[in-house]
N, C-alpha and C positions, 0 to 999 in steps of 0.2 A: 833291429825289429821295426816293423812298419805295419801297425794294425789299425785299421779304421773300422770302428764298431758303431754301427748305426742301428739302434734299437736292439733289444736283447730278448732271447727266448725264455723258456721256463727254467726251473731250478736245476733240472738235469743238464741243461745247456750251460748253466753257470758253473757246473762241475767239470764239464768236458773242456771248455775253452782254457781255463787257467793251466791245466795240464799240458795242453797243446802249446801254450806260450812258454812253458818251462824250458823245453828244448835242451835238456841237460845232455842228451846223447847226439845232438846234431849241431853242426858248426854253421853259424851265421844263418839260421833258419828264420822263417816267419810264417804267420798265419794271417791271411786276409779274411775279414769277416764282414758280411753284410747281412743283417738279421731283421726279422719282422715277425711278430708285433712287439711292442714295448712292455715286457714283463721281466721282473727279476733283476733289474739293473742294480738296485741298492745292495743286493747280496753279492754281486759280482765284483764291484770295485774294491772292497776291502781285501778280497782274496788276491786280486791282481797286485795290490800294493804289498801285501805280505810276501809275495813271491818276487818282489824287487822290480816290478814293472811300474814306471811312473804313470799315474792316471790323473787326468783332469776331468772331473765330473761336472758337466754343465746340467744342473737341475733346472729345467725350464719351467717348473711349477713356481719358481721364485718370481715375484712380481717385477724384480729388477732385471731379470734375464730375458732380453728380447731376442728375437730371431736374428736380427742384424748383428747383435753383439757376438753371437756364436760364429757367424760367418766371418766377422772381422778378426776374432781371436784365432780362428783356424788359419786364416790367410797370413796373419802376422807371425804366428808361432805354431807350426804344424806339430801337434803332440803325437805321442806314440799311440795313444788310445783315445778316441772320442766316444763318449757314451751319452747319447741324447735320450733323455727320459721323455716326459710328456711336454709337447709344445703347448704352452698355456696362455701366453700373452702376446700381444702385438701392439705396435704403435700406430696402426692404421687409424687415421683421425676419427672416424665415426665409431670405432670399436672400443668399448670400455673394458671388456674382458673376453677372453676366448680360452676355452678348455678343449683339448683334443684327446680322444680316447678310442680304443678299439672295442667295437661291439660285435657280438655274435648273436643276433636276435633270431636267426634261423640256422639250422645245422649246415655246416660247410659254407656259411656266408659271413665272412668277417669283413668289417668295414672300418675305416678310419673316419670318425665322425667329429666334426667341430661344432661346439656350442658357443654361441656368441651373444653377448649383451651389448646392444648397439643403441645409438641415438636414433630414435625412430624417424626423426626428420631427415636424417642423412644416411639411412640404412644402405650399406653397399650391396651390389649385386654379386652373384656367384662368380661371374667372370672377373670382376674387379678384385675379389678376394684371392682367386686363384692366381691372377697375374701378380699381385703383391707378394704372396707367399712364394710363388715361383722364382722371384728375384733373390730369395734368400735360402731356399731349401731345395734338395733334389726332388725330382718328380714323384718318386715313390713315397715321399713324406707329405704330399699334398692331400688333405682330406678328400674323401669321395662324397661326403654328405655334409651339408651345413644346416644348422638349426638355430633360429633366432629365439631368444628367451628374454623375458622382462628382467629376470635375475637368476643367478645360479643358486641351486639348493646348497645349503651349508649344514655341517654337523654342529653339535653344541660347542665344539672347540673353535669354530669359525672357519674350518677348512671346507673346500668344495666336496660335497657328498656325491661321488660319481654313481653310486647305486640308485640315486633318485633322479638321475638325468634321463629324460624320456627317449624312447626309440624315435628315430626320425619320422616314421610314418604316423606316430601318435601326437607329435608335438604341435604341428600346424598343418593339417591335411591340405589346406589350400595352397601350401607352398611345396608340397611333395615333389611335384613335377619339376619345379625349378631348382630345388635345393638338394635333391637326392640324385647323385650321379651313379649310373649302373657300373658293374664290374667290367663292362665293355671297354672302359678307358684303359684298364690294365691289359685287357686282351688286345687292344689296338697297339699298345706299346710292344707287347710280345710279338705281334704280327710284323711290326716294323723291324724288330730285332732279327726275326727269321729271314726277312728279305735281305737285310744287311749281311747276315751270315752266308746266304747263298752267293752273294756277290764276292765276298771275301774268300769263300771256298774255291771259287773259280780262279781267283788270282793266285791262291796258294798252289793249286794244281798246275797252273801255267808257269809259275815262278820255279817250282820244282827244286827248292833249296831246303825247305823245312817240312817236318811232319808234326802234327798235333795229336797228342794222346790225352784223352779225357778218361779219368778213372772215377767211377761212382761206387761209393760204399755207403751202406745204411742198414738199419734194422728192417725186418720184414714190414711191408706195407708203407714204406716211407715215400714211395712214388718214383723210384729210379726209372722204371720202364716208361712211365708217363712223361717224366722230364725229358728223357732221351727222345721219345716219339714226338713231342710237341716242339722242343727247341730245335731239333735237327730235321724237322718236317720239310723245310725248303731246300735242303742240301742235295746236290746231285748224288744219287746212289753210287755212281762210279767212283766218286771221290771220298766215300765214307764207308767204314767197316765197323760193324757192331759185333762184339763177342760177349757171350754170357758164360761165366765159368761156374759150373756146379760141382758135384762130387767128382774127384779125379778118377780117371780110368786106371786099369792095372799098368798099362804102359807108362802113364804119367807118374804113377807112384814109384816107378823104377828109376826116375830121373830126379834131379834136384828140384826144389819147389818153384824155381823161377822158369823152368824149362817150358812148361806148357803155354805160359803167357808170352814168352819170348818169341815163340813161333808165330804169334798173331800181331806183332808190332807193326804199325803202319809204315808204308813206304814214304819216301819224300813226296810231297805234294798232296798227301792224303790225311784225312782225319780218322784216327782210330778211337773206338769207344770200348772201354772195358766195363761191362755191367757185372760188378764184383771183379776181383783181380787176385794178384799174388798176395794182396793184403789179407785175404782170407786165412793165410797160413800163420798170421800173427793175431788173428781175431777169433774165428770159430775154433781153430785148433788150440788156442790158449784157453778158451772156455771149456773145450772138451779135449783134454790132453790124451784121452784114450785113442784118438785118431792117429797119434804118433806111432802107435804099434804097427799100423799098416804101412808106414813109410820106411821102415827098416833102416833107421838112421844109425850111423856109427855111435853117436852120442845123442840119444833122444830124450834124456831127462831134462825137464824145464829148469831144474836146479843147477844145471851145468852151464848156465848162461846162454841157453838156446835162443831165447827171444832177442837178446842183445846181438847175438851173431846174425840172426835173420834181419834185424833192423840194419845192421852194417851192410849186409848183402844187398838189401833193397836200396839203401842210400848210394852204394857203389854203382849199382845198375843204373839208377836214375841220373847220377853224375855222368856216366858213360854215354847215356842216350842224349843228354843235354849237349855234351861236347860234340856229338855227331849230328846235331840238327833236329832232334826230336824234342819238342817242348811239351812238358807234362803239366797238366792241370788236374788237381785232385779235389773231388767234392765229397764231403761227408754230409748227407742229408739227415739232419737231426730231427727225429720224430719223438714226441713225448709219449709216455706209456699210455696215458688216457686216450690220446688221439689214435694210437695203434689199436686199442680196444674198440673204439668206435668204427674204425675201418674194417676190423675183423667181423664185427657184428653186421656191417653192411654187406660184406661178402657172403655171409650166411643167409641174410634176408633176400638177396638178389639172386635168383636162379642162374642168371647169366654170369655171375661171379663166383658161384659155388666152387668151380674148379680151381680158383685161386687160393682156397683155404684148406688146410689139412690139420690133422691132429698134431703133427710135428710143429706147426706154427704156434699152436697154443702151448705146447711143451716148452718151447724156447723162451716164452715169456717168463718162465720161472728163473731164468738165468739173466734177467735184465741187469742186475747190479754187476754181475761178472762181465757182461758185455761192455757195460759202461767203463769198468776198470780197464778192460782190454783196449777200448778205443782211446781212453785218456793216455795210456802208455804209448800206443801206436802213433797218435797224432803228435805227441810230444817228442818222439824219437825220430820221426821221419818227415817233419815239415822243414824244408830247407829253402834257401833263396832260389835255387833253380827248379824246385818242385814243391811249391807251397800247397798246403791244405786250405781249402775254402770251406768253412763250416756254415751250412745253409739250413736255417730252420725250415722244417717241412710240414708243419701242421697246416699251413695254408698252401695248397698245391699250386695255385695260380701265381702267388708271389714267389714261391720257390723257383718256379720255372722262369719267371722274369729275372730273378737274381742270377740263375745259372746262365741264361742267355746273355746277360750283360757281361759276365765274367768271361765267357767264351769269346764274345766280340772283342773284349779288351785284349785277350791273349792273341787272337788272330791279328788284330790291328797292330800289336807291338812288333810283329814279324815284318811289317811293312812290305807285304808281297806285291810284286809288280809284274806286268806282262813283259816278257823278254824283249829287249831292244835289238833289232837286227844290226849286225856290223856291215861294213862296206861290201864285203864279199857276198853276204846274204842279200843285201839290197840289190846288187847287180844280178844275182840269180833270179830274184823275183821279177825284176824288170824284163829279163829274157823270157821268163815263163809267161808274163803278161803279153809280150809281143806275139808269142806263139798262139795264145788264146784269141787274140784280136784279128788274126789272119782270116 
């Protein structure tokens, strides 16, 4: 197992991940997780330990836990799971205390804000703080706003009272322009990722040895379409194929459940994207087993081990594809129930988005717990070394897209695609063609 957990989502996320790590029905599997924002970590670690996964929890609220201590510990002894809670202190000379937290002062605008108590005579600049933190932490963990305070508000017990920390705009208005960084910083990183993806996709096409299959699964309104559209916006359409799988047709129902998606697998040199996939057959069909009646299965009762057989079929297919050059990257965009409600309301309020919402979407919310159970079982049974699941929190669309783009970049880069090198015969042919053109 090799799980790197950076920040944790909500309580639902803490239920999904441990089941994914269980992997009782998969051999040598793993789930890679990059998550944002930092919530629910304290409830997750005990569950992981109970399931036999070693956890080293670095609680950065502790005054003795400095950023460089974390970096050093990770370098010396890479643990199975790293769970970073709130980055709170730093040894920067002029900083006495620093607390970092996620704020959402406006709808759909989440920011990582740093509150600092500094020596006024030597107050650091934003660029200095960013440079210092950047030496110890990944870019997506660097606060986007910095607020200077004379002291941190505390509760009667002496702990920092985060509820009394002011919004960046109300703390010191004269410093807003300097100390509040816009979300364009994340957007710039995403744009850079898109540019790199375009270059790597061209190499993949020219190399013609591997194919990349991206699978997106999520609850309604989690942002699958938006993630695909933004992350793949710079890719040459000739080298990328997107397929959305909705209700199966009569013809598709007369075949096995893997048939309709198998026809859409990407050729070597191309990127294939499944917006929903064959995993629907162990997710929505598990939640609504009445669907099985239309599939005319020889043995269609769930009590007969149907789901386990389907997990085995999926794992077998993915092993076969991996052996034959198709690399599979699977994303579960994890959306909280409250955020889904907010997005549904936004679709009702915006006339241009009314078409995205239906009565059926609302009806499916009643099965939230059943879907959670289905996802837990699915991720736990089908996350393998050759086809890992990546659990990406989707409450913040921009950060979700950034995480997805980085994972896709890593997957493409691991293939080491290169332009073909001409052999001696080919070089001679090219020289002959050149002479003809130069006449």
